[in-house]
VOPAGU-2260 file (C-alpha; in pm, 1 decimal, decimal comma):
REM VOPAGU-2260
SITE   aa  ch    i         X         Y         Z
SITE  UNK   A    0     -28,4   -3356,4    -577,8
SITE  UNK   A    1    -340,2   -3268,0    -760,9
SITE  UNK   A    2    -441,8   -3462,3   -1082,9
SITE  UNK   A    3    -463,9   -3253,6   -1395,4
SITE  UNK   A    4    -733,9   -3307,3   -1652,8
SITE  UNK   A    5    -737,3   -3250,2   -2016,0
SITE  UNK   A    6   -1103,5   -3159,9   -2005,8
SITE  UNK   A    7   -1427,3   -3208,7   -1844,2
SITE  UNK   A    8   -1775,9   -3151,0   -1971,4
SITE  UNK   A    9   -2109,7   -3235,4   -1876,2
SITE  UNK   A   10   -2317,1   -3499,1   -2058,0
SITE  UNK   A   11   -2525,3   -3334,5   -2341,4
SITE  UNK   A   12   -2878,5   -3371,5   -2338,1
SITE  UNK   A   13   -2869,5   -3349,1   -2729,4
SITE  UNK   A   14   -2941,9   -3640,1   -2943,2
SITE  UNK   A   15   -2562,4   -3722,9   -3040,5
SITE  UNK   A   16   -2438,2   -3690,6   -2670,9
SITE  UNK   A   17   -2351,9   -4053,8   -2623,8
SITE  UNK   A   18   -2175,3   -4117,2   -2981,8
SITE  UNK   A   19   -1822,7   -4198,5   -2930,5
SITE  UNK   A   20   -1544,6   -4248,0   -3190,1
SITE  UNK   A   21   -1181,3   -4203,6   -3233,8
SITE  UNK   A   22   -1003,3   -3957,0   -3502,9
SITE  UNK   A   23    -730,2   -4196,4   -3519,4
SITE  UNK   A   24    -588,4   -4448,0   -3739,7
SITE  UNK   A   25    -690,3   -4784,3   -3585,3
SITE  UNK   A   26    -429,1   -5006,7   -3774,9
SITE  UNK   A   27    -405,2   -5260,0   -3486,1
SITE  UNK   A   28    -535,7   -5557,6   -3313,5
SITE  UNK   A   29    -368,9   -5841,4   -3145,5
SITE  UNK   A   30    -310,9   -6124,9   -3400,5
SITE  UNK   A   31    -389,2   -6486,7   -3493,1
SITE  UNK   A   32    -141,6   -6655,4   -3727,7
SITE  UNK   A   33     -97,4   -6979,6   -3913,4
SITE  UNK   A   34     198,6   -7216,0   -3910,3
SITE  UNK   A   35     172,0   -7303,0   -4282,9
SITE  UNK   A   36     402,3   -7247,4   -4545,8
SITE  UNK   A   37     234,2   -6922,8   -4650,6
SITE  UNK   A   38     306,4   -6769,7   -4330,8
SITE  UNK   A   39     682,3   -6876,2   -4316,1
SITE  UNK   A   40     704,4   -6741,6   -4677,3
SITE  UNK   A   41     559,2   -6396,6   -4554,0
SITE  UNK   A   42     807,8   -6409,8   -4279,7
SITE  UNK   A   43    1102,2   -6464,8   -4466,7
SITE  UNK   A   44     987,0   -6189,4   -4708,4
SITE  UNK   A   45     936,3   -5946,3   -4425,3
SITE  UNK   A   46    1292,1   -6052,0   -4278,6
SITE  UNK   A   47    1459,2   -5965,6   -4613,4
SITE  UNK   A   48    1261,8   -5647,9   -4654,1
SITE  UNK   A   49    1338,0   -5521,1   -4324,9
SITE  UNK   A   50    1716,7   -5600,1   -4358,2
SITE  UNK   A   51    1754,0   -5372,1   -4661,1
SITE  UNK   A   52    1933,3   -5023,1   -4608,7
SITE  UNK   A   53    1765,4   -4698,4   -4697,4
SITE  UNK   A   54    1933,8   -4390,4   -4819,2
SITE  UNK   A   55    1823,4   -4098,7   -4595,2
SITE  UNK   A   56    1607,8   -3842,1   -4730,2
SITE  UNK   A   57    1588,4   -3592,0   -4448,4
SITE  UNK   A   58    1748,7   -3266,8   -4388,3
SITE  UNK   A   59    2028,4   -3360,8   -4171,3
SITE  UNK   A   60    2329,4   -3609,9   -4181,6
SITE  UNK   A   61    2295,4   -3955,3   -3980,6
SITE  UNK   A   62    2473,7   -3902,3   -3637,1
SITE  UNK   A   63    2791,1   -4111,0   -3604,4
SITE  UNK   A   64    2660,1   -4302,6   -3293,4
SITE  UNK   A   65    2379,4   -4452,7   -3475,9
SITE  UNK   A   66    2402,3   -4817,2   -3604,6
SITE  UNK   A   67    2476,3   -4874,9   -3961,5
SITE  UNK   A   68    2281,9   -5168,5   -4015,5
SITE  UNK   A   69    1921,5   -5294,7   -3951,7
SITE  UNK   A   70    1930,1   -5656,2   -3879,8
SITE  UNK   A   71    1601,9   -5820,3   -3790,7
SITE  UNK   A   72    1613,2   -5930,8   -3426,8
SITE  UNK   A   73    1446,7   -6208,4   -3232,2
SITE  UNK   A   74    1310,7   -5916,7   -3018,3
SITE  UNK   A   75    1043,3   -5829,7   -3281,3
SITE  UNK   A   76     925,1   -6199,5   -3332,9
SITE  UNK   A   77     623,9   -6326,7   -3123,6
SITE  UNK   A   78     544,6   -6694,1   -3016,4
SITE  UNK   A   79     316,6   -6721,1   -3326,6
SITE  UNK   A   80     573,1   -6632,7   -3584,1
SITE  UNK   A   81     463,0   -6271,2   -3639,8
SITE  UNK   A   82     752,1   -6027,0   -3717,3
SITE  UNK   A   83     674,4   -5672,0   -3573,0
SITE  UNK   A   84     829,9   -5417,3   -3808,4
SITE  UNK   A   85     594,9   -5126,9   -3747,8
SITE  UNK   A   86     612,5   -4901,2   -3437,4
SITE  UNK   A   87     354,1   -4653,9   -3334,4
SITE  UNK   A   88     482,1   -4379,6   -3100,9
SITE  UNK   A   89     260,6   -4145,7   -2918,5
SITE  UNK   A   90     412,1   -3803,9   -2855,5
SITE  UNK   A   91     162,0   -3656,7   -2624,3
SITE  UNK   A   92    -172,2   -3709,2   -2444,3
SITE  UNK   A   93    -273,8   -3359,8   -2514,4
SITE  UNK   A   94    -507,6   -3256,1   -2794,9
SITE  UNK   A   95    -647,3   -2939,1   -2937,4
SITE  UNK   A   96    -993,1   -3081,4   -2966,6
SITE  UNK   A   97   -1210,8   -3201,9   -2703,4
SITE  UNK   A   98   -1418,3   -3471,4   -2876,7
SITE  UNK   A   99   -1722,2   -3619,4   -2705,9
SITE  UNK   A  100   -1630,8   -3944,0   -2853,9
SITE  UNK   A  101   -1251,0   -3944,4   -2766,7
SITE  UNK   A  102   -1224,5   -3846,8   -2410,1
SITE  UNK   A  103   -1447,1   -3961,8   -2138,5
SITE  UNK   A  104   -1758,2   -3769,4   -2021,4
SITE  UNK   A  105   -1580,0   -3670,0   -1697,0
SITE  UNK   A  106   -1252,4   -3586,2   -1860,4
SITE  UNK   A  107    -920,6   -3759,8   -1841,3
SITE  UNK   A  108    -599,9   -3738,3   -1617,6
SITE  UNK   A  109    -288,6   -3626,8   -1807,8
SITE  UNK   A  110      39,1   -3778,3   -1722,0
SITE  UNK   A  111     250,8   -3506,9   -1539,7
SITE  UNK   A  112     495,2   -3361,1   -1806,4
SITE  UNK   A  113     816,9   -3499,2   -1641,0
SITE  UNK   A  114     663,5   -3844,2   -1691,6
SITE  UNK   A  115     642,1   -3793,8   -2060,3
SITE  UNK   A  116     915,0   -3919,0   -2263,1
SITE  UNK   A  117    1158,9   -3665,1   -2367,5
SITE  UNK   A  118    1283,5   -3626,6   -2737,0
SITE  UNK   A  119    1612,7   -3792,4   -2649,8
SITE  UNK   A  120    1406,9   -4079,1   -2492,3
SITE  UNK   A  121    1206,5   -4129,4   -2780,1
SITE  UNK   A  122    1490,2   -4129,5   -3039,2
SITE  UNK   A  123    1691,1   -4378,9   -2815,6
SITE  UNK   A  124    1396,9   -4623,3   -2794,3
SITE  UNK   A  125    1306,4   -4595,4   -3148,6
SITE  UNK   A  126    1664,0   -4650,6   -3248,9
SITE  UNK   A  127    1646,8   -4978,6   -3058,2
SITE  UNK   A  128    1344,7   -5077,3   -3244,8
SITE  UNK   A  129    1489,8   -4974,8   -3576,0
SITE  UNK   A  130    1826,5   -5118,7   -3530,8
SITE  UNK   A  131    1643,5   -5454,4   -3456,3
SITE  UNK   A  132    1429,4   -5468,7   -3774,6
SITE  UNK   A  133    1136,3   -5214,3   -3748,5
SITE  UNK   A  134    1118,4   -5008,5   -4074,6
SITE  UNK   A  135     802,0   -4805,1   -4009,2
SITE  UNK   A  136     714,4   -4559,4   -3731,5
SITE  UNK   A  137     393,8   -4349,5   -3704,0
SITE  UNK   A  138     370,3   -4069,4   -3470,2
SITE  UNK   A  139      42,5   -4058,0   -3282,5
SITE  UNK   A  140    -114,7   -3868,3   -2995,8
SITE  UNK   A  141    -334,6   -3682,5   -2847,5
SITE  UNK   A  142    -253,6   -3472,4   -3134,1
SITE  UNK   A  143     125,1   -3500,6   -3203,7
SITE  UNK   A  144     153,4   -3160,8   -3414,5
SITE  UNK   A  145      81,7   -2967,8   -3089,3
SITE  UNK   A  146     423,1   -3111,4   -2950,8
SITE  UNK   A  147     669,8   -2811,1   -2977,9
SITE  UNK   A  148     955,2   -3038,9   -3082,7
SITE  UNK   A  149     805,1   -3240,4   -3330,2
SITE  UNK   A  150    1017,5   -3133,9   -3611,0
SITE  UNK   A  151    1314,4   -3222,7   -3426,6
SITE  UNK   A  152    1176,7   -3553,9   -3364,2
SITE  UNK   A  153    1087,6   -3619,6   -3730,9
SITE  UNK   A  154    1442,7   -3521,9   -3817,4
SITE  UNK   A  155    1614,7   -3761,7   -3571,1
SITE  UNK   A  156    1373,8   -4034,3   -3654,6
SITE  UNK   A  157    1416,9   -4009,0   -4023,8
SITE  UNK   A  158    1794,0   -4022,1   -4006,6
SITE  UNK   A  159    1771,3   -4368,6   -3836,3
SITE  UNK   A  160    1927,0   -4624,9   -4076,3
SITE  UNK   A  161    1681,9   -4879,3   -4196,2
SITE  UNK   A  162    1374,5   -4673,6   -4141,3
SITE  UNK   A  163    1167,6   -4662,7   -4454,9
SITE  UNK   A  164     845,6   -4480,5   -4346,1
SITE  UNK   A  165     796,4   -4203,0   -4123,2
SITE  UNK   A  166     405,1   -4142,4   -4082,6
SITE  UNK   A  167     194,5   -3926,9   -3880,1
SITE  UNK   A  168    -176,9   -3960,2   -3769,5
SITE  UNK   A  169    -326,1   -3615,9   -3686,7
SITE  UNK   A  170    -671,6   -3417,2   -3667,0
SITE  UNK   A  171    -535,1   -3179,6   -3912,2
SITE  UNK   A  172    -607,3   -2859,9   -3718,6
SITE  UNK   A  173    -248,4   -2736,5   -3741,6
SITE  UNK   A  174    -116,1   -2958,7   -4025,6
SITE  UNK   A  175    -148,0   -2730,6   -4308,8
SITE  UNK   A  176     128,0   -2486,7   -4175,6
SITE  UNK   A  177     365,0   -2753,4   -4035,1
SITE  UNK   A  178     330,8   -2983,7   -4289,1
SITE  UNK   A  179     602,9   -2813,2   -4536,5
SITE  UNK   A  180     868,3   -2815,9   -4250,5
SITE  UNK   A  181     774,2   -3155,9   -4131,6
SITE  UNK   A  182     817,9   -3303,1   -4513,5
SITE  UNK   A  183    1171,9   -3141,0   -4492,7
SITE  UNK   A  184    1252,4   -3317,2   -4183,9
SITE  UNK   A  185    1156,6   -3660,4   -4335,5
SITE  UNK   A  186     802,7   -3718,7   -4272,8
SITE  UNK   A  187     684,7   -3946,4   -4567,5
SITE  UNK   A  188     309,9   -4045,4   -4507,5
SITE  UNK   A  189      11,5   -3868,3   -4362,6
SITE  UNK   A  190    -298,6   -3971,6   -4213,1
SITE  UNK   A  191    -574,6   -3718,1   -4133,2
SITE  UNK   A  192    -876,7   -3788,9   -3927,3
SITE  UNK   A  193   -1227,6   -3662,5   -4032,0
SITE  UNK   A  194   -1556,8   -3809,4   -3929,7
SITE  UNK   A  195   -1802,1   -3573,0   -4108,0
SITE  UNK   A  196   -1807,1   -3343,9   -4406,6
SITE  UNK   A  197   -2065,8   -3130,5   -4235,9
SITE  UNK   A  198   -1920,4   -2836,3   -4032,6
SITE  UNK   A  199   -2195,6   -2804,7   -3791,7
SITE  UNK   A  200   -2144,1   -3198,6   -3699,7
SITE  UNK   A  201   -1797,7   -3136,5   -3679,7
SITE  UNK   A  202   -1813,3   -2838,3   -3438,0
SITE  UNK   A  203   -2089,1   -3040,7   -3214,2
SITE  UNK   A  204   -1870,4   -3361,6   -3169,2
SITE  UNK   A  205   -1525,0   -3183,8   -3113,4
SITE  UNK   A  206   -1654,0   -2885,0   -2905,4
SITE  UNK   A  207   -1420,5   -2674,1   -3135,7
SITE  UNK   A  208   -1445,5   -2502,6   -3474,6
SITE  UNK   A  209   -1192,8   -2631,8   -3735,6
SITE  UNK   A  210   -1363,2   -2816,1   -3994,7
SITE  UNK   A  211   -1224,8   -2588,5   -4258,1
SITE  UNK   A  212    -871,4   -2625,1   -4117,1
SITE  UNK   A  213    -890,8   -2984,6   -4156,7
SITE  UNK   A  214    -985,2   -2972,2   -4526,4
SITE  UNK   A  215    -718,5   -2700,9   -4580,1
SITE  UNK   A  216    -468,0   -2984,8   -4434,2
SITE  UNK   A  217    -588,4   -3243,0   -4663,0
SITE  UNK   A  218    -550,2   -3023,9   -4969,8
SITE  UNK   A  219    -226,0   -2908,2   -4852,5
SITE  UNK   A  220     -94,6   -3249,4   -4810,9
SITE  UNK   A  221    -213,1   -3329,2   -5164,0
SITE  UNK   A  222     -36,2   -3021,7   -5299,3
SITE  UNK   A  223     283,1   -3133,9   -5133,5
SITE  UNK   A  224     275,1   -3451,8   -5301,5
SITE  UNK   A  225     171,2   -3707,0   -5049,4
SITE  UNK   A  226      18,9   -3977,6   -5229,6
SITE  UNK   A  227    -230,6   -4108,2   -5119,4
SITE  UNK   A  228    -346,0   -3892,2   -4841,6
SITE  UNK   A  229    -501,7   -4098,3   -4616,5
SITE  UNK   A  230    -830,6   -3984,3   -4438,2
SITE  UNK   A  231    -971,8   -4176,9   -4142,5
SITE  UNK   A  232   -1350,6   -4189,8   -4085,5
SITE  UNK   A  233   -1502,2   -4370,9   -3786,4
SITE  UNK   A  234   -1845,7   -4466,0   -3894,7
SITE  UNK   A  235   -2127,9   -4435,0   -3624,8
SITE  UNK   A  236   -2466,2   -4503,3   -3704,8
SITE  UNK   A  237   -2703,4   -4214,5   -3669,6
SITE  UNK   A  238   -2424,5   -3969,5   -3687,1
SITE  UNK   A  239   -2212,4   -3999,4   -4008,7
SITE  UNK   A  240   -2331,6   -4329,1   -4169,5
SITE  UNK   A  241   -2533,9   -4113,4   -4407,1
SITE  UNK   A  242   -2201,2   -3956,4   -4531,9
SITE  UNK   A  243   -2024,0   -4279,1   -4659,8
SITE  UNK   A  244   -2090,1   -4209,9   -5020,1
SITE  UNK   A  245   -2004,3   -3847,6   -4980,6
SITE  UNK   A  246   -1665,3   -3925,0   -4871,8
SITE  UNK   A  247   -1614,6   -4193,4   -5154,3
SITE  UNK   A  248   -1681,8   -3907,0   -5379,4
SITE  UNK   A  249   -1374,6   -3747,4   -5237,0
SITE  UNK   A  250   -1169,7   -3988,5   -5413,5
SITE  UNK   A  251   -1297,8   -3927,9   -5767,3
SITE  UNK   A  252   -1039,7   -3648,1   -5861,7
SITE  UNK   A  253    -787,4   -3645,6   -5590,1
SITE  UNK   A  254    -524,6   -3911,0   -5460,1
SITE  UNK   A  255    -717,2   -3959,4   -5119,7
SITE  UNK   A  256    -743,4   -4293,6   -4956,6
SITE  UNK   A  257   -1084,3   -4284,6   -4769,8
SITE  UNK   A  258   -1054,0   -4526,3   -4473,6
SITE  UNK   A  259   -1387,7   -4628,1   -4317,3
SITE  UNK   A  260   -1312,1   -4755,0   -3961,6
SITE  UNK   A  261   -1556,2   -4966,4   -3758,2
SITE  UNK   A  262   -1651,7   -4810,7   -3429,9
SITE  UNK   A  263   -1431,2   -4986,2   -3139,1
SITE  UNK   A  264   -1478,7   -5000,2   -2752,3
SITE  UNK   A  265   -1231,2   -4818,7   -2517,4
SITE  UNK   A  266   -1259,3   -4699,4   -2175,2
SITE  UNK   A  267   -1481,9   -4393,5   -2132,5
SITE  UNK   A  268   -1645,5   -4408,2   -2469,2
SITE  UNK   A  269   -1975,8   -4578,3   -2389,4
SITE  UNK   A  270   -1935,0   -4805,8   -2674,0
SITE  UNK   A  271   -2270,7   -4972,4   -2780,5
SITE  UNK   A  272   -2294,9   -5229,7   -3051,0
SITE  UNK   A  273   -2607,0   -5047,5   -3190,5
SITE  UNK   A  274   -2377,5   -4768,7   -3296,3
SITE  UNK   A  275   -2157,5   -4991,9   -3490,7
SITE  UNK   A  276   -2188,4   -5009,5   -3876,0
SITE  UNK   A  277   -2037,4   -5331,5   -3999,3
SITE  UNK   A  278   -1804,6   -5359,7   -4279,0
SITE  UNK   A  279   -2063,4   -5560,2   -4475,5
SITE  UNK   A  280   -2321,5   -5296,2   -4440,5
SITE  UNK   A  281   -2089,0   -5009,7   -4548,2
SITE  UNK   A  282   -1976,9   -5210,2   -4835,8
SITE  UNK   A  283   -2332,9   -5274,1   -4963,8
SITE  UNK   A  284   -2411,0   -4920,3   -4949,6
SITE  UNK   A  285   -2087,1   -4806,6   -5150,8
SITE  UNK   A  286   -2162,1   -5061,5   -5413,5
SITE  UNK   A  287   -2506,4   -4949,5   -5453,9
SITE  UNK   A  288   -2404,7   -4594,3   -5534,2
SITE  UNK   A  289   -2057,5   -4701,0   -5699,9
SITE  UNK   A  290   -2093,7   -5033,1   -5910,8
SITE  UNK   A  291   -1765,9   -4976,0   -6030,1
SITE  UNK   A  292   -1605,6   -5056,3   -5688,7
SITE  UNK   A  293   -1325,9   -5336,8   -5737,3
SITE  UNK   A  294   -1112,4   -5507,7   -5464,8
SITE  UNK   A  295    -742,6   -5442,5   -5468,8
SITE  UNK   A  296    -469,0   -5643,7   -5366,7
SITE  UNK   A  297    -383,5   -5621,2   -5008,1
SITE  UNK   A  298     -57,8   -5657,0   -4836,8
SITE  UNK   A  299     -52,2   -5951,4   -4592,1
SITE  UNK   A  300      11,4   -5702,0   -4296,1
SITE  UNK   A  301    -256,4   -5441,3   -4420,1
SITE  UNK   A  302    -535,0   -5384,6   -4152,8
SITE  UNK   A  303    -753,4   -5236,5   -4445,8
SITE  UNK   A  304    -947,7   -5408,2   -4722,7
SITE  UNK   A  305    -861,6   -5187,3   -5018,9
SITE  UNK   A  306   -1105,2   -5099,7   -5300,1
SITE  UNK   A  307   -1115,4   -4865,6   -5605,5
SITE  UNK   A  308   -1405,2   -4706,7   -5792,8
SITE  UNK   A  309   -1344,0   -4736,0   -6190,7
SITE  UNK   A  310   -1193,3   -4414,7   -6307,5
SITE  UNK   A  311   -1149,4   -4260,5   -5960,3
SITE  UNK   A  312    -801,4   -4114,0   -5859,4
SITE  UNK   A  313    -805,9   -4233,1   -5495,3
SITE  UNK   A  314    -878,0   -4551,5   -5290,5
SITE  UNK   A  315   -1154,8   -4674,7   -5046,7
SITE  UNK   A  316   -1057,5   -4891,2   -4764,4
SITE  UNK   A  317   -1247,6   -5069,4   -4469,1
SITE  UNK   A  318   -1069,8   -5124,4   -4153,6
SITE  UNK   A  319   -1278,8   -5406,3   -3981,9
SITE  UNK   A  320   -1145,0   -5464,5   -3627,8
SITE  UNK   A  321   -1467,6   -5558,9   -3480,5
SITE  UNK   A  322   -1637,1   -5801,8   -3739,3
SITE  UNK   A  323   -1348,9   -5938,6   -3927,2
SITE  UNK   A  324   -1019,8   -5866,9   -3728,5
SITE  UNK   A  325    -693,9   -5884,4   -3906,1
SITE  UNK   A  326    -469,3   -6041,0   -3608,8
SITE  UNK   A  327    -298,6   -6296,5   -3846,0
SITE  UNK   A  328    -107,6   -6038,5   -4034,4
SITE  UNK   A  329     -47,0   -5789,2   -3731,0
SITE  UNK   A  330     319,0   -5630,9   -3735,9
SITE  UNK   A  331     243,0   -5338,7   -3487,7
SITE  UNK   A  332     382,2   -5235,3   -3168,3
SITE  UNK   A  333     294,3   -4924,6   -2952,8
SITE  UNK   A  334     511,4   -4692,7   -2748,4
SITE  UNK   A  335     277,5   -4479,6   -2543,8
SITE  UNK   A  336     354,3   -4112,0   -2453,0
SITE  UNK   A  337     423,8   -4222,5   -2084,7
SITE  UNK   A  338     671,7   -4469,2   -2197,5
SITE  UNK   A  339     451,4   -4769,4   -2145,4
SITE  UNK   A  340     503,2   -5046,1   -2425,7
SITE  UNK   A  341     192,1   -5206,5   -2549,8
SITE  UNK   A  342     168,2   -5506,9   -2780,1
SITE  UNK   A  343    -189,9   -5496,0   -2879,6
SITE  UNK   A  344    -429,2   -5202,4   -2907,1
SITE  UNK   A  345    -710,1   -5398,2   -2718,0
SITE  UNK   A  346    -490,1   -5579,0   -2461,3
SITE  UNK   A  347    -471,0   -5399,3   -2114,1
SITE  UNK   A  348    -110,4   -5526,9   -2049,8
SITE  UNK   A  349     159,6   -5262,4   -2075,2
SITE  UNK   A  350     515,5   -5267,3   -1950,3
SITE  UNK   A  351     735,8   -4955,4   -1885,1
SITE  UNK   A  352    1034,8   -4869,8   -2084,2
SITE  UNK   A  353    1070,7   -4524,8   -1943,0
SITE  UNK   A  354    1134,4   -4654,3   -1586,7
SITE  UNK   A  355    1414,1   -4896,5   -1664,3
SITE  UNK   A  356    1557,6   -4629,7   -1932,4
SITE  UNK   A  357    1582,7   -4363,0   -1646,6
SITE  UNK   A  358    1730,9   -4615,3   -1412,6
SITE  UNK   A  359    2032,9   -4663,5   -1637,3
SITE  UNK   A  360    1924,5   -4975,7   -1824,0
SITE  UNK   A  361    2148,0   -5064,6   -2125,7
SITE  UNK   A  362    2043,9   -5130,0   -2470,4
SITE  UNK   A  363    2079,1   -5505,7   -2409,6
SITE  UNK   A  364    1836,6   -5494,0   -2091,2
SITE  UNK   A  365    1584,2   -5288,8   -2282,8
SITE  UNK   A  366    1576,3   -5524,0   -2569,0
SITE  UNK   A  367    1514,1   -5815,5   -2320,5
SITE  UNK   A  368    1214,8   -5620,3   -2170,9
SITE  UNK   A  369    1086,1   -5558,5   -2518,0
SITE  UNK   A  370    1129,0   -5906,4   -2633,0
SITE  UNK   A  371     958,1   -6051,7   -2339,5
SITE  UNK   A  372     656,8   -5836,5   -2396,5
SITE  UNK   A  373     641,0   -5928,7   -2768,0
SITE  UNK   A  374     673,3   -6299,0   -2674,8
SITE  UNK   A  375     357,3   -6272,7   -2444,0
SITE  UNK   A  376     145,9   -6132,3   -2722,2
SITE  UNK   A  377    -167,0   -6316,6   -2754,7
SITE  UNK   A  378    -285,2   -6514,6   -3068,0
SITE  UNK   A  379    -569,9   -6272,2   -3125,7
SITE  UNK   A  380    -776,5   -6002,5   -2957,2
SITE  UNK   A  381   -1086,5   -6086,3   -2788,0
SITE  UNK   A  382   -1447,1   -6047,4   -2948,7
SITE  UNK   A  383   -1588,4   -5712,1   -2953,8
SITE  UNK   A  384   -1831,1   -5753,8   -2647,3
SITE  UNK   A  385   -1550,8   -5902,2   -2430,6
SITE  UNK   A  386   -1329,2   -5603,9   -2544,0
SITE  UNK   A  387   -1608,6   -5378,4   -2433,5
SITE  UNK   A  388   -1594,6   -5526,7   -2076,3
SITE  UNK   A  389   -1217,9   -5522,0   -2064,9
SITE  UNK   A  390   -1043,3   -5267,6   -1860,0
SITE  UNK   A  391    -818,0   -5051,9   -2100,9
SITE  UNK   A  392    -696,8   -4703,7   -2118,1
SITE  UNK   A  393    -912,8   -4414,9   -2280,3
SITE  UNK   A  394    -771,5   -4399,9   -2651,2
SITE  UNK   A  395    -615,7   -4045,2   -2611,6
SITE  UNK   A  396    -388,4   -4225,8   -2350,4
SITE  UNK   A  397    -303,1   -4519,9   -2600,9
SITE  UNK   A  398    -235,7   -4299,5   -2902,0
SITE  UNK   A  399    -404,7   -4358,1   -3239,2
């Protein structure tokens, strides 16, 4: 069978041709934890919070065959005492943008449709996680909004007893028209990826028009009451680092959380440390223009360092995966569109849940596979130079 390709393009001869980034919410990293009393207290707090029930606010009744409780399971606890209550589910490897910085220059092979998880398979696996203690799910891609059954998926997931947050990370191209229905079906949080406020830069990097549509989606999310609306911006030296303060300005009058993300290496994105703008440098730039910037209290599992400028409605955050990793508080797991399970964004190890599921594995057997993978999770991800040399899938395969 011939391989299909999402997109192929020749390397550009223009100045930005080798810039690479990801329009995604990079809330991950494998983790390093402490065995002190603080970490034990956090664990108890997480276990208690995860065990609480939540009334459904979606537009359908809870199916009778779903569990009525949300007990915390050992399946979610790794060998370093980290409790994983956050699952990111990639719905598709397809995307309606063709970003030079997301796909490898020679394109990316797509998993054949029959090997992509079906809606029923997604819901069944999600139910295993939620009934074991996961209380937050984020839908990613590719671009999750191009999946035709996304509303139904949201509806079923939001009805899982114990799920408190159902979020999405999207490029915003089609979000404005789909968001009202998605909200009815239980979507509680929105992250929109936008790396530049300059339409010409947007079109060059994505090889598509659509900057205005993304801005409309941000405003539509605000109008629908999402607070905050998170905007993910991967900062790249020489491309958009001159726009940092312009992004911060967006937080002045609107409940927007601008999230500046350090550029990370993945297969095919030609990562180079010279393109990386470290957190310390980004922070210095913001402080010079906005001296009223103040640090906020972060949650122990936050991937972001959070700030607010005096009298601004929104928040400014920095995700520092490369220069100051946050592995100690990591509570994230990933289910890829092809059914592979990944415990660390930067780790190459994956295990298939699709294959045993389709071979008739029962829930206990699937939990054993998941739990074993979680127990093998390493203390922390490697340094950025080692990550750059480690084989891993392109980001569009892994999911944002």
